VEXPA-380470 format. One record per atom (N, C-alpha, C): residue number from 1; residue in three letters; x, y negated, z. Coordinates in nm, 3 decimals, decimal comma. Atoms other than C-alpha are relative to their C-alpha. Layout:
REM VEXPA-380470
<NUM "ALA" <X Y Z>>
...
END
This chain:
REM VEXPA-380470
<1 "UNK" <0,081 0,119 0,000>>
<1 "UNK" <0,000 0,000 0,000>>
<1 "UNK" <0,085 -0,126 0,000>>
<2 "UNK" <-0,085 0,118 -0,007>>
<2 "UNK" <0,282 -0,239 0,075>>
<2 "UNK" <0,056 -0,034 -0,137>>
<3 "UNK" <-0,054 0,025 0,133>>
<3 "UNK" <0,435 -0,198 -0,270>>
<3 "UNK" <-0,108 -0,049 -0,094>>
<4 "UNK" <0,111 0,047 0,083>>
<4 "UNK" <0,094 -0,244 -0,433>>
<4 "UNK" <-0,031 -0,145 0,033>>
<5 "UNK" <0,023 0,139 -0,041>>
<5 "UNK" <0,040 -0,561 -0,231>>
<5 "UNK" <0,106 -0,094 -0,054>>
<6 "UNK" <-0,108 0,083 0,054>>
<6 "UNK" <0,379 -0,695 -0,334>>
<6 "UNK" <-0,015 -0,019 -0,150>>
<7 "UNK" <0,021 0,012 0,145>>
<7 "UNK" <0,303 -0,621 -0,699>>
<7 "UNK" <-0,116 -0,092 -0,032>>
<8 "UNK" <0,115 0,087 0,024>>
<8 "UNK" <-0,036 -0,791 -0,679>>
<8 "UNK" <0,033 -0,147 0,026>>
<9 "UNK" <-0,038 0,138 -0,030>>
<9 "UNK" <0,107 -1,102 -0,516>>
<9 "UNK" <0,092 -0,052 -0,109>>
<10 "UNK" <-0,094 0,044 0,103>>
<10 "UNK" <0,388 -1,117 -0,770>>
<10 "UNK" <-0,071 -0,025 -0,132>>
<11 "UNK" <0,071 0,013 0,127>>
<11 "UNK" <0,149 -1,072 -1,060>>
<11 "UNK" <-0,090 -0,122 -0,004>>
<12 "UNK" <0,103 0,104 0,000>>
<12 "UNK" <-0,108 -1,330 -0,953>>
<12 "UNK" <0,042 -0,131 0,065>>
<13 "UNK" <-0,035 0,116 -0,081>>
<13 "UNK" <0,085 -1,582 -0,749>>
<13 "UNK" <0,067 -0,111 -0,078>>
<14 "UNK" <-0,074 0,103 0,071>>
<14 "UNK" <0,288 -1,766 -1,007>>
<14 "UNK" <0,145 -0,001 0,041>>
<15 "UNK" <-0,145 0,003 -0,018>>
<15 "UNK" <0,646 -1,877 -0,984>>
<15 "UNK" <0,043 -0,030 0,143>>
<16 "UNK" <-0,041 0,035 -0,136>>
<16 "UNK" <0,645 -2,003 -0,625>>
<16 "UNK" <0,017 0,122 0,089>>
<17 "UNK" <-0,001 -0,116 -0,089>>
<17 "UNK" <0,579 -1,666 -0,464>>
<17 "UNK" <0,067 0,122 -0,061>>
<18 "UNK" <-0,054 -0,119 0,067>>
<18 "UNK" <0,725 -1,427 -0,722>>
<18 "UNK" <0,133 0,048 0,059>>
<19 "UNK" <-0,125 -0,050 -0,058>>
<19 "UNK" <1,080 -1,416 -0,577>>
<19 "UNK" <-0,020 0,066 0,137>>
<20 "UNK" <0,027 -0,059 -0,131>>
<20 "UNK" <0,942 -1,347 -0,229>>
<20 "UNK" <-0,066 0,136 -0,014>>
<21 "UNK" <0,068 -0,128 0,021>>
<21 "UNK" <0,716 -1,070 -0,359>>
<21 "UNK" <0,098 0,104 -0,053>>
<22 "UNK" <-0,100 -0,094 0,051>>
<22 "UNK" <1,004 -0,912 -0,552>>
<22 "UNK" <0,095 0,043 0,112>>
<23 "UNK" <-0,085 -0,034 -0,115>>
<23 "UNK" <1,222 -0,929 -0,241>>
<23 "UNK" <-0,071 0,093 0,097>>
<24 "UNK" <0,078 -0,088 -0,088>>
<24 "UNK" <0,944 -0,771 -0,037>>
<24 "UNK" <-0,003 0,141 -0,055>>
<25 "UNK" <0,002 -0,133 0,061>>
<25 "UNK" <0,919 -0,483 -0,284>>
<25 "UNK" <0,135 0,069 0,016>>
<26 "UNK" <-0,133 -0,059 -0,018>>
<26 "UNK" <1,295 -0,429 -0,267>>
<26 "UNK" <0,023 0,042 0,145>>
<27 "UNK" <-0,016 -0,035 -0,141>>
<27 "UNK" <1,290 -0,434 0,113>>
<27 "UNK" <-0,085 0,120 0,039>>
<28 "UNK" <0,084 -0,117 -0,027>>
<28 "UNK" <0,999 -0,189 0,125>>
<28 "UNK" <0,066 0,127 -0,053>>
<29 "UNK" <-0,065 -0,117 0,060>>
<29 "UNK" <1,183 0,048 -0,109>>
<29 "UNK" <0,121 0,041 0,082>>
<30 "UNK" <-0,118 -0,030 -0,081>>
<30 "UNK" <1,505 0,023 0,091>>
<30 "UNK" <-0,041 0,057 0,136>>
<31 "UNK" <0,045 -0,048 -0,130>>
<31 "UNK" <1,318 0,070 0,418>>
<31 "UNK" <-0,053 0,142 -0,005>>
<32 "UNK" <0,053 -0,136 0,015>>
<32 "UNK" <1,134 0,378 0,294>>
<32 "UNK" <0,114 0,099 -0,019>>
<33 "UNK" <-0,112 -0,092 0,024>>
<33 "UNK" <1,456 0,533 0,166>>
<33 "UNK" <0,084 0,022 0,125>>
<34 "UNK" <-0,084 -0,015 -0,120>>
<34 "UNK" <1,655 0,463 0,482>>
<34 "UNK" <-0,073 0,070 0,113>>
<35 "UNK" <0,072 -0,056 -0,114>>
<35 "UNK" <1,389 0,545 0,740>>
<35 "UNK" <-0,040 0,145 -0,027>>
<36 "UNK" <0,046 -0,135 0,030>>
<36 "UNK" <1,234 0,848 0,574>>
<36 "UNK" <0,116 0,092 -0,034>>
<37 "UNK" <-0,116 -0,081 0,034>>
<37 "UNK" <1,565 0,968 0,437>>
<37 "UNK" <0,077 0,045 0,123>>
<38 "UNK" <-0,069 -0,037 -0,123>>
<38 "UNK" <1,723 0,961 0,781>>
<38 "UNK" <-0,076 0,107 0,076>>
<39 "UNK" <0,079 -0,102 -0,070>>
<39 "UNK" <1,435 1,156 0,934>>
<39 "UNK" <0,002 0,133 -0,074>>
<40 "UNK" <-0,005 -0,123 0,079>>
<40 "UNK" <1,431 1,407 0,649>>
<40 "UNK" <0,137 0,066 0,011>>
<41 "UNK" <-0,134 -0,056 -0,010>>
<41 "UNK" <1,807 1,449 0,659>>
<41 "UNK" <0,026 0,064 0,135>>
<42 "UNK" <-0,023 -0,054 -0,134>>
<42 "UNK" <1,803 1,508 1,033>>
<42 "UNK" <-0,079 0,128 0,023>>
<43 "UNK" <0,084 -0,115 -0,033>>
<43 "UNK" <1,513 1,752 1,051>>
<43 "UNK" <0,012 0,113 -0,101>>
<44 "UNK" <0,001 -0,106 0,102>>
<44 "UNK" <1,517 1,941 0,722>>
<44 "UNK" <0,139 0,050 -0,034>>
<45 "UNK" <-0,135 -0,039 0,041>>
<45 "UNK" <1,887 1,940 0,645>>
<45 "UNK" <0,096 0,017 0,116>>
<46 "UNK" <-0,087 -0,013 -0,117>>
<46 "UNK" <2,028 1,929 0,996>>
<46 "UNK" <0,112 -0,102 0,004>>
<47 "UNK" <-0,103 0,105 0,002>>
<47 "UNK" <2,231 1,615 0,922>>
<47 "UNK" <-0,035 -0,106 0,104>>
<48 "UNK" <0,037 0,090 -0,109>>
<48 "UNK" <2,183 1,451 1,259>>
<48 "UNK" <0,084 -0,127 0,001>>
<49 "UNK" <-0,083 0,120 0,006>>
<49 "UNK" <2,459 1,203 1,181>>
<49 "UNK" <-0,068 -0,113 -0,078>>
<50 "UNK" <0,071 0,102 0,077>>
<50 "UNK" <2,214 1,020 0,952>>
<50 "UNK" <-0,105 -0,076 0,081>>
<51 "UNK" <0,108 0,063 -0,077>>
<51 "UNK" <1,979 0,922 1,234>>
<51 "UNK" <0,027 -0,147 0,031>>
<52 "UNK" <-0,028 0,141 -0,025>>
<52 "UNK" <2,159 0,590 1,281>>
<52 "UNK" <-0,060 -0,089 -0,108>>
<53 "UNK" <0,060 0,079 0,108>>
<53 "UNK" <2,000 0,479 0,952>>
<53 "UNK" <-0,148 -0,031 0,023>>
<54 "UNK" <0,144 0,020 -0,022>>
<54 "UNK" <1,642 0,505 1,081>>
<54 "UNK" <-0,035 -0,139 0,053>>
<55 "UNK" <0,034 0,136 -0,044>>
<55 "UNK" <1,644 0,176 1,277>>
<55 "UNK" <0,021 -0,105 -0,109>>
<56 "UNK" <-0,023 0,095 0,109>>
<56 "UNK" <1,790 -0,005 0,975>>
<56 "UNK" <-0,114 0,007 -0,102>>
<57 "UNK" <0,115 -0,014 0,088>>
<57 "UNK" <1,509 0,136 0,763>>
<57 "UNK" <-0,123 -0,067 0,057>>
<58 "UNK" <0,112 0,067 -0,065>>
<58 "UNK" <1,253 0,017 1,015>>
<58 "UNK" <0,013 -0,151 -0,006>>
<59 "UNK" <-0,023 0,144 0,011>>
<59 "UNK" <1,412 -0,327 1,014>>
<59 "UNK" <-0,030 -0,048 -0,142>>
<60 "UNK" <0,027 0,038 0,139>>
<60 "UNK" <1,396 -0,337 0,633>>
<60 "UNK" <-0,151 -0,001 -0,028>>
<61 "UNK" <0,146 -0,002 0,017>>
<61 "UNK" <1,027 -0,242 0,645>>
<61 "UNK" <-0,064 -0,123 0,065>>
<62 "UNK" <0,055 0,119 -0,066>>
<62 "UNK" <0,952 -0,519 0,896>>
<62 "UNK" <0,034 -0,127 -0,078>>
<63 "UNK" <-0,039 0,116 0,080>>
<63 "UNK" <1,146 -0,769 0,686>>
<63 "UNK" <-0,081 -0,006 -0,130>>
<64 "UNK" <0,084 -0,004 0,119>>
<64 "UNK" <0,948 -0,655 0,382>>
<64 "UNK" <-0,139 -0,056 0,026>>
<65 "UNK" <0,131 0,055 -0,035>>
<65 "UNK" <0,620 -0,730 0,558>>
<65 "UNK" <0,008 -0,151 0,020>>
<66 "UNK" <-0,017 0,144 -0,019>>
<66 "UNK" <0,751 -1,071 0,658>>
<66 "UNK" <0,014 -0,071 -0,134>>
<67 "UNK" <-0,016 0,060 0,133>>
<67 "UNK" <0,860 -1,146 0,300>>
<67 "UNK" <-0,132 0,000 -0,077>>
<68 "UNK" <0,130 -0,004 0,067>>
<68 "UNK" <0,519 -1,036 0,171>>
<68 "UNK" <-0,094 -0,105 0,058>>
<69 "UNK" <0,083 0,105 -0,062>>
<69 "UNK" <0,348 -1,268 0,421>>
<69 "UNK" <0,041 -0,138 -0,052>>
<70 "UNK" <-0,048 0,128 0,054>>
<70 "UNK" <0,567 -1,558 0,305>>
<70 "UNK" <-0,047 -0,016 -0,144>>
<71 "UNK" <0,046 0,006 0,139>>
<71 "UNK" <0,483 -1,474 -0,057>>
<71 "UNK" <-0,149 -0,031 -0,006>>
<72 "UNK" <0,143 0,027 -0,003>>
<72 "UNK" <0,114 -1,473 0,029>>
<72 "UNK" <-0,032 -0,144 0,034>>
<73 "UNK" <0,024 0,140 -0,036>>
<73 "UNK" <0,132 -1,813 0,195>>
<73 "UNK" <0,047 -0,096 -0,108>>
<74 "UNK" <-0,048 0,086 0,109>>
<74 "UNK" <0,335 -1,959 -0,091>>
<74 "UNK" <-0,090 0,008 -0,123>>
<75 "UNK" <0,088 -0,017 0,115>>
<75 "UNK" <0,080 -1,828 -0,340>>
<75 "UNK" <-0,127 -0,082 0,013>>
<76 "UNK" <0,122 0,078 -0,019>>
<76 "UNK" <-0,200 -2,032 -0,188>>
<76 "UNK" <0,014 -0,136 -0,067>>
<77 "UNK" <-0,008 0,131 0,068>>
<77 "UNK" <-0,288 -2,352 -0,376>>
<77 "UNK" <0,027 -0,115 0,094>>
END
């Protein structure tokens, strides 16, 4: 849902919010890869050394939501 929201804001917002929406999409993607990848690597593959990446993934997800909120506010007339 977050990536769909970022795409909708980027598509309909114009030039003021587009960079923020693109940044939000990148942060969501990075957050999903780091957070989910760390959990998958630890549980399924036994690579417990990857668990330090999970908080960074969570931080990227939170930053993505913040960037999407900024994009939404910049898209308003």
